[in-house]
C-alpha positions in Angstrom: -0.1 0.0 0.3 2.5 2.8 0.9 4.6 1.7 -2.5 1.3 2.4 -4.1 1.2 5.6 -2.5 4.7 6.4 -3.8 4.3 6.1 -6.7 0.4 7.8 -7.3 2.3 10.6 -5.7 5.1 10.8 -8.0 2.6 10.7 -11.2 0.6 13.6 -9.7 3.9 15.4 -9.1 4.8 14.8 -12.9 1.7 16.0 -14.2 1.2 18.8 -12.0 5.1 20.2 -13.5 3.8 19.1 -17.0 1.2 21.9 -16.7 3.2 24.9 -15.7 5.3 24.7 -19.5 5.7 28.0 -19.6 8.0 28.3 -16.3 10.1 25.0 -17.3 11.0 26.9 -20.6 11.5 23.5 -22.5 8.9 20.6 -23.3 11.4 18.3 -23.5 13.3 19.1 -20.2 9.7 18.7 -18.5 9.3 15.6 -19.8 12.6 14.5 -18.7 12.3 15.4 -15.3 9.0 14.0 -14.8 10.3 10.5 -16.2 13.2 11.1 -14.1 11.2 11.1 -10.9 9.0 8.1 -12.0 12.2 6.1 -12.4 13.7 7.0 -9.1 10.5 6.2 -7.2 10.4 2.8 -9.1 14.1 1.8 -8.7 14.4 3.2 -4.9 11.5 0.8 -4.3 13.1 -2.0 -6.3 16.2 -1.8 -4.4 14.1 -2.6 -1.0 12.7 -5.7 -2.4 15.8 -6.9 -4.4 18.7 -9.4 -3.1 22.0 -8.1 -3.1 24.0 -9.0 -5.9 27.3 -10.0 -5.6 30.4 -7.8 -7.2 31.9 -9.3 -10.2 35.6 -10.1 -9.6 38.4 -8.8 -11.7 41.2 -10.7 -12.8 44.5 -9.0 -12.4 46.7 -9.3 -15.1 49.8 -11.1 -14.9 52.6 -8.1 -15.5 55.4 -10.2 -13.7 56.0 -13.1 -15.9 58.9 -15.1 -15.4 59.4 -18.7 -17.2 62.3 -19.7 -14.1 59.2 -19.3 -12.0 57.2 -20.8 -13.3 59.9 -24.1 -13.8 60.2 -23.5 -10.3 56.1 -23.4 -9.5 56.2 -27.1 -11.8 59.0 -28.6 -9.9 57.7 -27.5 -6.1 54.5 -29.3 -7.6 56.3 -32.8 -8.2 57.7 -32.8 -4.8 54.1 -32.3 -3.5 54.3 -28.5 -2.2 51.2 -26.5 -3.2 52.2 -23.6 -5.7 48.4 -23.4 -6.6 48.4 -22.9 -10.5 51.9 -22.7 -12.1 51.7 -19.5 -13.8 55.2 -18.1 -13.6 54.2 -15.3 -11.1 55.8 -15.4 -7.7 52.7 -14.9 -5.6 51.6 -15.7 -1.6 51.2 -19.8 -2.6 54.6 -20.0 -4.0 56.7 -18.1 -1.5 54.6 -20.5 0.8 55.6 -23.8 -0.7 59.4 -22.3 -1.3 59.4 -22.0 2.6 57.5 -25.5 3.2 60.8 -27.0 0.4 63.3 -25.4 2.6 61.9 -26.3 5.9 62.3 -29.9 4.4 65.8 -29.6 3.4 66.9 -28.2 6.9 67.2 -24.8 5.3 66.5 -21.7 6.8 62.6 -20.6 5.5 63.1 -17.1 3.6 61.1 -18.0 0.8 63.9 -17.3 -1.6 65.8 -19.8 -3.0 69.6 -20.0 -3.0 72.0 -21.4 -5.5 72.3 -24.6 -3.3 68.7 -24.8 -3.0 67.6 -24.4 -6.7 70.2 -27.1 -7.5 69.0 -29.4 -4.6 65.5 -28.6 -6.2 66.7 -29.7 -9.5 68.6 -32.8 -8.1 65.1 -34.1 -6.7 63.3 -33.4 -9.6 66.0 -35.2 -12.3 65.3 -38.4 -13.3 68.2 -40.7 -12.4 69.6 -42.4 -15.5 70.1 -46.3 -14.2 73.7 -47.2 -14.5 74.5 -50.2 -17.0 75.7 -53.0 -14.9 79.6 -54.2 -15.1 80.4 -57.7 -15.6 82.1 -59.4 -12.8 84.7 -62.0 -13.6 83.6 -65.4 -11.0 87.6 -65.8 -10.0 87.8 -62.2 -8.6 84.8 -60.6 -7.3 84.4 -56.6 -8.2 83.9 -53.9 -5.6 80.3 -53.2 -5.9 79.6 -49.5 -6.5 77.1 -47.6 -3.8 73.7 -47.0 -5.3 72.1 -44.0 -3.4 68.3 -43.2 -3.9 67.0 -39.9 -4.7 66.2 -38.3 -1.1 62.7 -38.6 -0.5 61.3 -35.1 0.8 57.9 -35.1 3.1 55.0 -33.5 1.9 54.1 -30.1 3.5 51.1 -31.2 4.6 49.6 -31.1 8.7 48.8 -35.1 8.2 52.2 -37.6 8.7 53.4 -38.5 5.7 53.4 -42.3 4.7 56.4 -44.3 4.8 58.1 -46.1 2.2 60.8 -48.3 1.7 63.6 -48.0 0.1 66.6 -50.2 -1.4 70.2 -49.3 -1.1 73.1 -51.5 -2.6 76.3 -51.5 -0.3 79.4 -53.3 -0.8 80.8 -56.0 1.4 83.6 -57.5 3.2 84.7 -60.1 0.6 84.1 -63.4 1.9 80.9 -62.6 3.5 77.8 -65.2 3.0 76.0 -62.7 0.9 74.5 -62.8 -2.9 76.1 -61.6 -5.7 78.7 -59.7 -3.9 76.3 -57.1 -2.4 73.8 -56.2 0.7 70.4 -55.1 0.2 69.2 -52.9 3.2 65.3 -51.5 4.0 65.5 -48.2 4.9 61.8 -47.0 6.0 62.1 -42.7 6.1 60.5 -41.0 9.2 58.9 -37.8 8.6 60.3 -35.5 11.4 57.2 -33.2 13.9 59.6 -30.2 11.9 58.7 -31.5 8.6 62.4 -32.2 7.9 63.7 -34.4 5.2 65.4 -37.9 6.7 68.1 -38.5 4.0 69.9 -42.2 4.2 73.4 -41.5 3.9 75.0 -44.4 2.2 78.7 -42.7 1.9 81.3 -40.9 4.4 79.9 -38.0 6.1 82.6 -35.7 4.7 82.1 -34.6 1.0 84.9 -35.2 -1.3 86.2 -35.1 -5.0 86.7 -38.7 -6.4 91.0 -38.2 -7.6 90.3 -40.6 -10.0 87.0 -38.5 -11.8 88.3 -34.9 -10.9 85.7 -32.2 -12.6 87.0 -31.4 -16.3 86.1 -28.6 -19.1 85.8 -29.9 -22.4 87.3 -33.0 -21.6 90.7 -31.6 -19.8 91.4 -32.3 -16.3 94.3 -31.2 -14.0 96.6 -33.6 -13.0 96.7 -35.0 -16.2 99.3 -35.3 -19.0 98.1 -33.7 -21.7 100.1 -32.9 -25.4 97.5 -31.0 -27.7 95.8 -28.4 -25.7 95.0 -26.5 -28.8 93.9 -29.5 -30.4 90.9 -30.3 -28.0 89.7 -27.3 -27.5 89.2 -25.9 -31.4 87.3 -29.3 -31.7 84.7 -28.0 -29.6 84.5 -24.7 -31.5 87.1 -22.2 -29.8 89.1 -20.2 -31.7 92.1 -17.6 -31.9 93.8 -19.5 -29.5 97.2 -18.6 -28.2 99.5 -20.6 -27.5 103.3 -20.7 -25.4 105.0 -23.7 -24.1 103.0 -23.3 -20.6 100.1 -21.6 -21.5 97.3 -21.8 -23.9 94.4 -19.7 -24.1 91.2 -19.8 -26.8 88.2 -18.1 -26.9 84.6 -18.6 -28.3 82.2 -16.2 -29.4 78.3 -16.8 -30.1 75.2 -14.6 -30.3 74.4 -15.2 -26.6 77.5 -15.2 -24.7 81.5 -15.2 -25.1 83.9 -17.0 -23.4 87.3 -18.1 -22.6 89.9 -21.2 -21.3 92.9 -20.6 -20.3 95.0 -23.9 -19.5 98.3 -24.1 -17.2 100.4 -26.7 -17.5 104.0 -27.8 -16.2 105.9 -30.8 -18.0 102.8 -31.2 -20.2 100.5 -32.1 -17.2 97.6 -29.8 -16.0 97.7 -27.6 -13.1 94.9 -25.2 -13.7 91.9 -24.7 -15.6 89.7 -21.4 -16.3 87.0 -20.5 -17.8 84.8 -17.5 -17.8 81.7 -17.0 -19.5 79.8 -13.8 -20.2 76.4 -13.9 -21.2 75.4 -10.6 -23.5 71.7 -10.9 -22.5 71.0 -12.2 -18.7 70.0 -15.9 -18.4 67.4 -17.2 -15.9 69.4 -18.5 -12.8 67.0 -21.5 -12.9 68.2 -22.7 -16.4 72.1 -22.1 -15.4 72.1 -24.1 -12.2 70.1 -26.9 -14.1 73.4 -27.2 -16.3 75.4 -26.7 -13.7 74.0 -29.7 -11.7 73.9 -31.8 -14.5 77.6 -31.1 -15.6 78.9 -31.0 -12.3 76.5 -33.0 -10.1 78.9 -33.8 -7.1 80.7 -30.2 -7.2 78.0 -28.3 -6.7 76.5 -29.9 -3.5 79.5 -28.6 -1.7 79.2 -25.2 0.3 79.8 -22.4 -2.5 80.4 -25.4 -5.0 83.7 -24.8 -3.9 85.9 -28.0 -3.3 89.7 -27.7 -1.8 91.3 -29.6 1.1 93.0 -26.6 1.9 91.0 -24.2 4.9 93.3 -21.5 4.1 92.8 -21.5 0.1 88.9 -21.4 0.8 89.3 -18.5 3.0 91.2 -16.7 0.3 89.5 -17.3 -2.9 86.0 -18.5 -1.9 83.5 -16.6 -4.4 87.0 -14.4 -5.4 88.2 -17.5 -7.6 89.9 -15.4 -10.5 92.7 -14.3 -8.3 93.8 -18.1 -7.7 95.5 -18.3 -11.0 96.0 -14.3 -12.0 99.8 -14.6 -11.2 100.0 -17.8 -13.1 98.4 -16.8 -15.8 100.6 -13.6 -16.0 103.8 -15.1 -15.6 103.4 -18.5 -16.7 107.3 -19.3 -16.9 108.1 -17.8 -13.5 109.5 -20.3 -11.4 108.9 -18.4 -8.0 105.2 -17.2 -9.1 104.3 -21.0 -9.3 106.4 -22.0 -6.2 104.5 -19.6 -4.5 101.1 -20.8 -6.0 101.9 -24.4 -4.5 102.9 -23.6 -1.0 99.8 -21.3 -0.5 97.4 -23.5 -2.1 97.4 -27.4 -2.3 94.1 -27.9 -4.6 91.2 -26.0 -5.7 87.7 -26.3 -7.6 85.1 -24.1 -7.8 82.1 -22.9 -9.5 81.1 -19.0 -9.4 77.9 -17.7 -10.5 77.3 -14.1 -10.7 74.0 -12.5 -10.7 70.8 -13.1 -8.1 67.6 -13.5 -10.0 69.4 -13.5 -13.2 73.0 -14.9 -14.5 75.3 -12.3 -15.9 78.3 -14.8 -15.9 79.9 -18.1 -14.9 83.7 -19.0 -13.8 85.3 -22.2 -13.5 88.3 -22.4 -11.5 89.7 -26.0 -11.5 93.4 -26.4 -9.4 95.9 -28.8 -8.5 99.4 -28.2 -7.1 100.4 -31.7 -7.8 102.3 -31.3 -11.4 103.9 -28.4 -9.7 105.7 -30.0 -7.2 106.4 -33.2 -9.6 108.1 -30.7 -11.7 109.9 -29.1 -8.9 111.2 -32.3 -7.8 112.1 -33.5 -11.4 113.4 -30.5 -12.9 110.9 -30.2 -15.3 109.2 -27.0 -16.9 109.6 -23.8 -15.5 112.1 -25.4 -13.0 114.5 -26.8 -15.4 118.0 -26.0 -14.9 120.4 -25.2 -17.8 124.1 -26.2 -17.3 125.1 -23.4 -20.4 125.9 -21.2 -17.9 128.4 -23.3 -16.4 129.5 -24.3 -19.5 130.3 -20.8 -20.7 131.9 -19.9 -17.5 136.0 -19.5 -17.9 138.7 -19.2 -15.4 
């Protein structure tokens, strides 16, 4: 009844206004005014009875898409961490998933991955290639290599993750009553209350490089005899090599990068390798770390990706590896400089990456003092003593 009264009043008002056209000055204006009043009354009445409508949500455009972020999101999802939709945009859910992953590997949970954590993420999400079986002679059993499974990470959920049985093959003492000279141990990892990863360790606690399989650069390795360094580097595309008796420096130029490889030898035994790569356009860190992990699966797991048995050498050259061989590259035949190098640092293998979110360049430095010390002992290379001065001396 009240609504009908309001509508009647509005109609009467509009008719009253329409009878005084001379005062309005415009018939169209009066008609519009009346129609407006009637419309307002109808709309006001309808608003009181109509249910409230939900406003449409607007979707924010993805203005910060990153291919490397999307790759990390996909890999976190593979491990069971909730990143939402892997859309390449780092948001709250992505940062939370990174924190959960960091907790699972025992790292500080700040929501931002560093070099070692990215390498660990790639390790856990990269399929392992099975090793080819090695034939074993019946008379002399060969030692069985340790086969370590991929570590198991607990999913970031409140409930406890189900237990999982892992078979680990370990070497046994010759003569033990075992099958195929190997022993299979069943391990059931348990997830702690802090959601930390429990990893079965099958090797020694101290991480070390294998002296028989040291990291290499294009097939070149320290402590190895090599008489044709230039030929090997030219086969893989390097050009403009500068060669003297104890140093070979070759360069490579591409559309996306430029690089230089320097090789130092004594008595044709390599003691120093240095590879410097500069990207003309910044490269995604995740992609670079993935390649380093594939090429150097052991070295990338060392702290700061640096392996050395010399503590003083580590303190001096960590994150500053370019200084290690600097003097030797400038004076490759200077016996005193080489002797000082071998005294100051026994061995050093390092992967150095420049840049945080993107990478501008990398430096690889591999060094061993053994060829220098052998040359000193055997009076070879820069330490060879000539008898000519004595022959030229007369009395």
